[in-house]
N, C-alpha and C positions, 0 to 999 in steps of 0.2 A: 120928388116923390120917391120913396124907397120901393124896391122890388117887392117887399113884403105886402104892400097895400096896392100894388099896381094890378088892376083887373086884367091886363093884357099879357101878363107873364104866364108862361106855360106852367101847368101844374108840375109839382115835383113830388116824387115818392121814392122811398128807398126800395130798390129792387133786390130780391134775393134770387140767385141763380138756383134753379130747381135741380140741376145736375150736381150730385154730391161728388166732390173730388176725392178720389181714392188713390193711394200710392200704387204705382205700377209694381208688379211682381218683379223680383230680381231675376236675372238670367239664370243664375244657379238654381233658384227655386223651380223655375220652369223646366230646366234640365232634369233635376231630381224627380219632379212629378212625372215627366215623360219616361224616365228610367223605371220608376215604380210601376207605371201602367204597362210598360213593356214586359217587365218580369211577370206581372199578373197574366198578360196575354200569352206569354210563352208557357207559363205553368199550366194553362188550360189547353192551348193549341198544340203544344209539343206532344203530349200523350194522345190527343185526338188524331193528330197526323200520323203518329206511329201506328195506332190501332187501325186507322183507315188505309194503311199501306203506302202512304206518301213517301216516308223516309226510305223504305226499301226500293220503291220505284225510282226515286231520285238518285240513290246510290248506284243502282244497276244502270241507269241511263248515263250517269257520269263515268262508270267503268267502260262503257261503250263509246265514250266521247260524244254523247248526244245530250240533248236537253229534254226535260220533262215536256210532254206535249202541251201546247198552249191552252187547250181546252181544260186539261187537268189543272194547270196553274190557275186558270180563271175560276174553276170550280172551288179550289182551295182558298183563293182570294175572297170569293163570295162567302164561303164558310167563315173565314177569319173576320170579315166585317160583321156578319150576323152574330158571331160570338162577342165581338166588341160591343155591339148594340145591347146584347143580353146582359153583359157585365156592367156596362157604363151608363145605360139609359136612365136608370133610377137616380143616381146622384146628379147626372147632367140635367135631368128634368127638375129635380127638387131644388138644387142649389147652384147649377151651372158649374159643377166641379166633377172631374173624374175622381176615382178613388185616390190617385196619386196627388192631385191638386188638393183634395180634402185633407190628406195627411200633412201636406206642407203649408196649409193655410192660405191658398191662393184660389181665385175663381175667375171665371170668364164673364165679361160684361159686354154689352153692346157699346157703341160709341157715345151714347148718351148716359151710360152708367147703369142702365137697366139690365134685367136678366133676359138673355136671348131665348128664343123658343127652342125646344128640343129638335124640331124639324130643321131649323136654321143651323143649329150646331152639327147635326148629323149630315145634312145634305150639302151645306156650304163649307163647313170647317173640316170635317173628318173624311167624308167620302172622296172629294177630289184628290186629296193627298194619298189616300189608300189606293185609288185607281192609278195614279201616276207612279206609285211605288212598285207597281207590277210591270211597268214598261221597261224593257232592256235599254240600257244606256241613258235614256231620259230620266230614269229613276235617280241616277247619281247626280246628274246635272241639275235637274229641277229640285230634287230633295235638298241638295246643298244650298241652292239659291233660296229655297223656302226658309231654312233655318238661319242662314247668314243674315237675313233681313233683321234679325233680332238685335243686331249691333247698331241699328239706327237709333236715333234719340227716342222714338216712340216705342221701342222694344216690341214691335209687332212683327211676327213672322208672316210669310206669304199667306198661310191659311187664315191668319187674323185679318189680312187685307181682303181676302176673298169673302169671308163671312162678316166683315165689318164689325169685328170684335177686338177686344184687348184683354189682357190678363192682369188682374190687380190683386193686391193683398186682401184677403177676406177679413172682415171685422169680427 
């Protein structure tokens, strides 16, 4: 008796994976997007920090061989993150792209290929890196480790692992 007519044979069906496979973004594209986002941030924060007196305070502290007080640094770090959210929240919410990623045709997806929530992107992907970047010495060590992970086969940085995301080519 052939399997075709055997009532005890398990049913078969062709299964289609619901996750659409998309090509990973190139490392250079990710670097370019980060540089574009950095230029945007500096173009806004540079004048704000100048008008707010931060540059003068930092210069004067440096001339005395001192650091800017930690609470002042924390305040400016918070202002910087708020500006980041104000500038990048709309494209992150709509398409999971920063302006730099949008210009270079790449976007952030969760590990199943779907669009992550804005809260996940801000709280898990961007905020931890922003906080660590404010910590003396650790900012260099952890910042370097964060970006060097991109040289693994999955091309995911540390912040991608924290947020359970990856960066792919936008279609």
